[in-house]
N, C-alpha and C positions, 0 to 999 in steps of 0.2 A: 526846251526842245520841242519837237513836234513827237505826237505820240500817235498820228493816224497812218493807218496802213500807205506804202507808196506807191503808186500806179506800176503795173509790172515792168513797163520797160525804162523806168525812170532810174539811174546814176544819183545813189548816193554818195555827196562830196562833204566831207568835214576838215577842220581848221583848229589843230590845237596848237595854240601858244604858251607853253606851261615851262617853268623852268630856266634853265642858263644855259641849255645848250646852244652852239651857235648856229647850227642847222642841220636837222633831221628831216627827210619827208621818209614817208611810207605810203606805199599804192598797194592796198588789199582788193584781190578779186576773189568771191566766194559763191558758191553755190552750196545747196542742202548737202553737208555730210565733208566739204573740203571749202581749204581758205591757202591762196596764193599770197604771197605775201614778198614785196620786193622793196628793200629799203637802203637809204642813202644817207650816210653821217658825214658832217663837214667838221671838221676839230679844230678847224682857224677860219678867221675871215679872208685870210690870203686866196683861198681857193676862189671866193667870189671876186676876190678880187684881180684875179689873172683871168677870169671869165668875160670881169668888165673892162680891161684893158686891151684882151685881144679884140671883143668888138669895137672898143673905140679907135681902132687901129685899122681894124678891116673897113667901118664907117668912112674915114677921113677921106675924102676926095670923091666919093660916091653924090651920085646928084640927088636933090630932095627927094623924099617919096617914103614907104611906110616899108620898113624892112623886121625883123625877126631873127632870132636865134638859128630858126632853119638856113636864113641865107647866108649868117656869122658862118656857121659850122659845114655850109656848102652839101645841105642835106632836103635841099628844094626838089622836089620833082616836078619836071618840065612838064608841063600838058601839051 
């Protein structure tokens, strides 16, 4: 790993793939003296399959282009 000091405005990102967990994601926000952690755990792959099917259904019939999950979920903020 890296041992040098990180620049002040750089955000650290880590990915750990260990054990047999189907899907577990954590986001940590920290400052001196405190940490906020948000955690999501998926207990079966069915959860991911449902999202993939929803995206495929939404995409059917759309013109060629670049889309992401903000589009699928209706979260895109128009400029």
